N, C-alpha and C positions, 0 to 999 in steps of 0.2 A: 628578381622577385622569387620568393620561395613558394612553391605550390604544394597543395596537399590533396590527397584523394578524398573526395566527399562521399563517405560511405558509412552505413550504420554499424558495420562490423568493427569490433574493437581491434582487429588485426589489420585494418586498412593501412597500406604501406604509403608513407609520404613520398612524394615525387619532387626532387630538387632539379635544378637546372642541369643540363648535360655537363656544363663546365661550372665548377664552384664559383660563387660570387667573388671570392678572394682566394687566390691560389697561394700555397705555401711559398714563402719567400718573395711574394709579389708586393704590390703597392701597400698592402696592409702593414707589413713590417715597418716600412718607413713612416706611415701615418702613426702607427702605434708608438714608435720611438719618439717621434716629434711630440705626440700628445703627452707622453710620460715626461719628456723634458720640460714642457710648459708647466705641467702640474707640479713637478718638483721645484721649479723656479718660483712659482707662486707660493708653495708651502714654505720654502726657505725665507721668502720675504715676510710671510706672516709670522714665522718663528722668530726672526730677528726682531720684529716689532714687539712680539710678546716678551722676548728676553729683555728688551729695553724697558718695557713697562714694569717688569718684575724688578729690574735693577733700581728704577726710580722709586718703586714702592719700598724696597729695602732701605735705600738711602734716606728716604723720608722718615721711615720708622726709627732709624738710628738717630736721626736728628732730633726728633720729638722726644726721645728718651733722655737726651742730654739737657740739663737745666742751665748750663753755662753758655750755650751757644744757640739760643732760640732764634735770634735775629739772623745770624749767619745761615742757619739751616733754611729759614724762610726765603732768603735771597737765592740760595742754591736751588731750592725747589722751584722758584719762579723762573730761574734761568733754564732749568731742565724742561719745565713745562713749555717754555717758549720754543725750545728745540723740537720737541715732539710735535707741537702745533704746526711748525714750519715744514715738517716732513709730509710727503703726499700720503693720503689715506690708503689703507690696504683695502682693496676691493674683494669682498667676500661673495661667494655664490649665494643666491637668494634662498636656495633650499637648505642651507645650513641653519638649523633652527635651535640647536642645543646650546652651543657655546663657541667662543673663538677657537677652542681646541676640539671642535667637533670631529668625530671619527671620519666624517665625510671629506675632511681636508686630506685624508690619507688615501683617497680613492685610487686604486691601482688595479688594472685588470690582471687576471692570472697569467702566468707565462704562456706565450703562444706555443702550441705544439702542432706537429704535422701528422699526428697519428691519432687513432681513437682507441681508448682502452677496451680490451676484450675481457674474456672471462678471467676472474682473479686467480692468481696462483695460490693454492691452499695447501697448508701443511696439516697433516693429520686429519684427513677428510672424515667427517662424522657420518654416521648412518643416515642422518636427516639430509645431509648435503649430497650424498652419492646419487640418489634418484634425480635430483635436479641437474647434475652433471650429465646424466644419461638423457634427460629431456633436451638439453642443449645440443647434444650430439645428434638427436633425432628431430631437431627443430623443423627441418624442411622435409620431413617424411611423414607418412601416414601413421607411424608408430607414436607420434607425439600425442600425449594426453596429460595435461596438467590440471584437469578439472578436480580431481581428488586431492592432489598434492597441494594446490593453492589454498584449499579450505583448511588444511592443517597448519598453514602459516609457512612463509618462506624463511629459511634460515638466514640469520643476520648477514653472514659473510657473502651470501650470493643474492640477497634481496635486491640490492641496487642494480646489479647486472640484469636480473630477470625482469625488473620493471622497465629498464631501458630496452630490452629485447622485445617484450610483448607490446610496448607502445609504439615501436618503430623508430625510436629516437636514435638508435645506433646508426641505422642507415642514413637517417637525416643528417646526423653529425658528420658521417663519412663524406657526404656529398657537398658539405658546406664548411670545410676546414677554414678557420680564420674568420668566418662571418660574425661570430659572437663578438670578437674583439673589434671588428668594424663597427658594430652597433654601439659599442661602448665609447667610441670616439665622437658620437653624436650627442646632442643635448636637447632636452625638453624640460625647461625650468618648471613649468606647471606640474608635470607629473613627478619630477624629481622632488619637488617640495612636498607633494602628497605622500610619496613613498617614505621620505625621511621621517615624517610624523608617525607613520605606522610601524616602523621597524622595531622600535623598543617595546611595542605592545604585542609583538609576535613571540609566543612561547617564552615569556620573560623568565620563567622558572627553569628553562632548559639551559644548561651551562653554555653550550656552544653559541646560543643566540643572545647571551648576556655579555659576550666579549666583542671586541672590535672586529676581529676577523670574520666571525659569523655574521655580524650585522652588515659589514661592507659587502660580503659575498651575496647576501640576500638583496641588498640594494642594487647591486650590479645586475642580477638576474631580472629583477622587475623592471629596471630601467631599460635593459636591452629589449625586453618584450614590448614595452611601450613604443620604442623606436621602430621595431619590426612591424607592429600592428597598431598604428596610431588611431584607427577607427574604434578599437576597443580600449586602448590605453591602459590605465590602471584604475582599479576600484578596490575597496576594502574586501578582504577575503582572499585575494590572490596571494598575499604574503604568507598565509598559513599553508597553502598548497606548495608554494616554492620552498618553504622552510622544511616541510616533511621530506621533500626530495633531497634537499641539501644535507639532511641528516643521514642520508643513505648513499650519497655519491658526491663527486666534486662539483665545483661551480659550473664548469662548461657542460658537463653531463646533465646537471640539474636544469640548466636553461633549455636544452634540447628536449628533455623529457617533459618539462612543463609545457613547452610549445606543442609537443606531440599529443599530450593529453587534451589540451584545449582544442586542437584542430582535428585530430583523428577520432576523438570521441564526441565531436560536434558539441562542445561545451563553451566555446568562446563567447557565444552570444548570451550566455548567462550574465555577462557583464556589459552588454550593450546599453545604450542610454535609455531605450524604451522598455528594457527588462522583459521583452516579449517571450524569450525562452524561459526565463524564471517563472513568469506568470503561467506559462503552459505547464511546467512541471508542477506547480502548486495546484493548478486546476485538476490535473490527472490524479495527483495524490488525494485530493479531496474526493474525487469520484471513486477512487479505489477504496478509500475508507468507508464510504457510503455503501459500496457493493459488498465488501468482505467483512466489515465490522459495523453493521447497521445500528446496533445498540450503542456502541461507542460514538458513532457519528452523530446520533440524535442527542446524546448528552453533551458532546463538545459544542454542537450547534446551540444548544440551550444555554450554556454558560458563556458562549461567545468566543470559544477558542477555535481558531481556524489554522490551517497549515502555514499561513503567513507568519504566525507568531513563533513557530518553532522550525518548520521544515525549510524556510528560506535560508536560514544560516547553515543548516545541515547540507543543503544542496550547493550553495554558492562556495562553501569552503570544503566540499567533499568530505564531510564528517571530520573536520580537523579543529574547528573553533568550538571551545567548550567541550572538547573530547581529550581524553588522555592520549598522548601522542602514540603510545604503543598500541592502543586500541584502534586508532586511526589506521595504523600500518597494517594491522590484521584485516581490517575491512578492505583496504586497498589491495591486499594480496589477492582477494577474490574479485573485486570490482574490475581491476585492470585486465583480468582474463575473461570476465563475463561480459563486459561492455556497459554502456551507460544506463540501460534499463535495470541494471542491478541496483542502482541508486534508489529506485522506487521500492524494491524489495526490502532494502535495509530500513527505510523509513517505516514501512508497514511492520517489519519484524520487531522493531523497538516498541511500537505501539501495541502490538499483540502481546508481547512479553509483559507489558505493564497495563493491560486492558482493565484488569480488575480494579486497580487503584484509580485509574483515570476515569472510569465509568461512574465514580461517586465523588470525584474531587470537585472543589470549587474552582472558579476561574483563577484565583491567586495560587491555589495549590497546584493546579495543573501546569500553569505557566512556569512556576518556580521549579517544579519537578523536571519538566522537559528541558529546562536550561542546564540542569546539572546531571542529567541522566548519562551523558557521555563519559563521565568519570567513574560510573558505577556499574555499567553493563558488563556482562561476560561476552567477549567476542565470539567464543565458540557457540554459545547459545544463540546469539544474534544471527550468525551465519547459518546454523542448523535450521532455525526458524524461517529465515529468508528462503532457504532452499525448499522448504516444505509448503510454501504458500501456493495455493491453487490459482496461479496467475500465468498467463501467456503473453508473449510479446504482442500478439494480435489485439488483446484487450487494451493494452497500453496505447497501441496505435489508434484504436477506435476512439478512445477518449481524447487523444491528441487531435484527431480529425474534428471531434466535437468542438474543441477549443478554437481550432482554426476556422470553423464555419462562422461567418460573420452574422448569421441569423440566430445563433444560439443565445439563449438567455444567460447572461453572465454577470448577474448582480453580486456574485460572491466577492468579486474584486472591487 
């Protein structure tokens, strides 16, 4: 069992077992090879069946195009059809919902490795990358200070590593070599079916996620998490978070970073069946709008626009759904260093930057605007505004306590 430190700090360090669940070269390698052999055998059977069907179709087409041999072709067709019917049916997995040639027939885990990738080797280091290299060298000292750097945006070539470092996923991966592959040998047809339906809807305009490799990697990450944490399982919204990670790092790294974000930032219960954590977030956001933007709060309440209509998607996808992916990454650069309470600041910042319009908008105008705002905002302005909000962690905690109090009037939900 993998354990995590339960702490509000974004830098909470995950704690794994003293001995990895699966050791390099241990039972996992045999399990993995056997699983791949079975998968390859099934795929070969399916491909043979598809090839025979295609041959039958071609033969039938050529027969129908000939005017002098109609009867002969009909007899040949009947004979071939009889052969096909006598063959045992090919069993397909229930979560394959696209076609017989679904990409999920090609499911293969990435190559098992016994090491963890460290800081990338860079050629021609840029002035923007150099300060981050210095921060890595000072990571475990008092000289480390990324607060200003992260707000400028992390350079692309080092972003993936810095996300892994700050979330604690590097240490988690180091102590659990091979565990990701172990999870992939397990099955949960219910979740796999749900995941397969959502894969093609995740950043469809991003090239990497419109091809087979990107979709299979995304499927693997989400499936492995469901196996690891069956109480949470899979819900819509998770795929966008995993996809953003996958655009900055490889599949194995993405899984452990995804896990670290949900566990170390105490966000996993956003996806629990009772939605208790999400409801708490929405309640706190509503109270913060009332406290910091009373005029906007009154107008939104008058027209019937509550945080449920816009902030629920923002929070459950960490500002990735209906957001430009590059804008999402800029928000994450700061959020991952500042912690989960920064999510409240980002929501308030977006509202404050558009308060003038929203204060006079109709219900339809406000809802439509807030659904598209993630493609049009300036991330520098959002971060600057978020940092200048007169808000403390104590205020957020106070409103959280209000929500947790069973005697509170809570008709908002």
